[in-house]
C-alpha positions in Angstrom: 1.6 -4.8 12.8 3.0 -6.5 10.0 4.2 -5.3 6.3 4.2 -7.6 3.7 5.8 -5.7 0.5 5.8 -8.0 -2.9 6.5 -7.6 -6.3 6.3 -9.0 -10.0 9.5 -10.4 -11.6 9.5 -6.7 -13.7 9.8 -4.9 -10.3 13.5 -4.8 -9.3 12.7 -5.2 -4.9 16.0 -5.1 -3.1 15.7 -5.5 0.7 16.7 -1.6 0.5 13.6 -1.2 -1.8 11.0 -3.5 0.7 12.7 -1.5 4.3 12.4 1.9 2.3 8.9 0.9 1.4 8.2 -0.4 4.6 9.6 2.1 6.8 7.4 4.5 5.4 4.1 2.6 5.3 4.8 2.2 8.8 5.5 6.2 9.9 2.2 7.0 7.4 0.1 5.3 9.0 0.9 4.4 12.6 -2.3 5.8 13.8 -4.2 2.8 12.8 -1.8 0.5 14.3 -4.3 -0.5 17.2 -7.0 -1.3 14.2 -5.0 -3.4 11.3 -2.9 -6.5 12.1 -1.0 -6.4 8.7 -0.7 -4.4 5.5 0.1 -6.2 2.0 1.7 -4.2 -0.8 2.4 -5.4 -4.1 3.8 -3.6 -6.6 4.1 -4.4 -10.6 5.1 -3.0 -13.9 2.0 -3.4 -15.9 4.0 -2.8 -19.5 7.0 -4.5 -18.4 10.1 -2.9 -20.0 8.3 -0.7 -22.4 8.4 2.8 -21.0 4.5 4.5 -20.5 3.3 6.4 -18.4 1.5 5.5 -15.3 3.6 2.2 -16.3 4.0 1.4 -12.5 0.8 -0.2 -9.9 1.4 -0.2 -5.8 -2.1 -2.4 -4.2 -2.3 -2.1 -0.5 -4.6 -4.5 1.1 -5.4 -3.9 5.2 -6.2 -6.9 6.7 -8.2 -4.9 9.9 -9.4 -6.8 13.5 -12.7 -8.3 13.0 -13.7 -7.0 9.5 -13.0 -7.5 6.1 -9.6 -6.1 4.4 -10.3 -3.1 2.6 -8.0 -2.7 -0.7 -6.9 0.3 -2.9 -4.5 0.5 -6.3 -3.0 3.6 -7.8 -0.8 3.8 -10.5 2.4 6.5 -11.3 5.1 6.5 -13.6 7.7 4.7 -10.7 7.0 2.6 -7.5 7.0 5.4 -5.5 4.5 7.8 -7.3 2.4 4.8 -7.6 2.9 3.6 -3.4 1.9 7.4 -2.5 -1.2 7.4 -4.3 -2.2 4.5 -2.8 -1.1 5.3 0.5 -3.1 8.2 0.0 -6.3 6.2 -1.1 -5.9 4.2 1.9 -5.7 6.8 4.3 -9.1 8.0 3.4 -10.5 4.4 3.5 -9.1 3.4 7.3 -10.5 6.7 8.3 -13.7 5.9 7.0 -13.6 2.7 8.5 -12.6 3.7 11.8 -14.8 6.6 11.7 -17.6 4.1 11.2 -16.3 1.7 13.9 -16.7 5.1 16.3 -19.9 5.4 15.8 -19.3 8.7 14.1 
């Protein structure tokens, strides 16, 4: 399973930043390993350098074997908050899709 992490120019995404989120995503979603070929994560700061509420956005796209990609997004005050919200949403989506595939 590949994990690609990108960001816009307003989010400082160092190698440590990317590795930390990659490890957390791997740990949080490992139960879906046999269904997913790739996760793509994109961070953005919607208000650039203005300090507003929920201006950080995280989009997670899960590419599943034999299916169209599933995509969720969430906003937060920090990239971490936005990421945590998006991970929670993608877990729910993947649980539903996997249950459908299993015929539940």
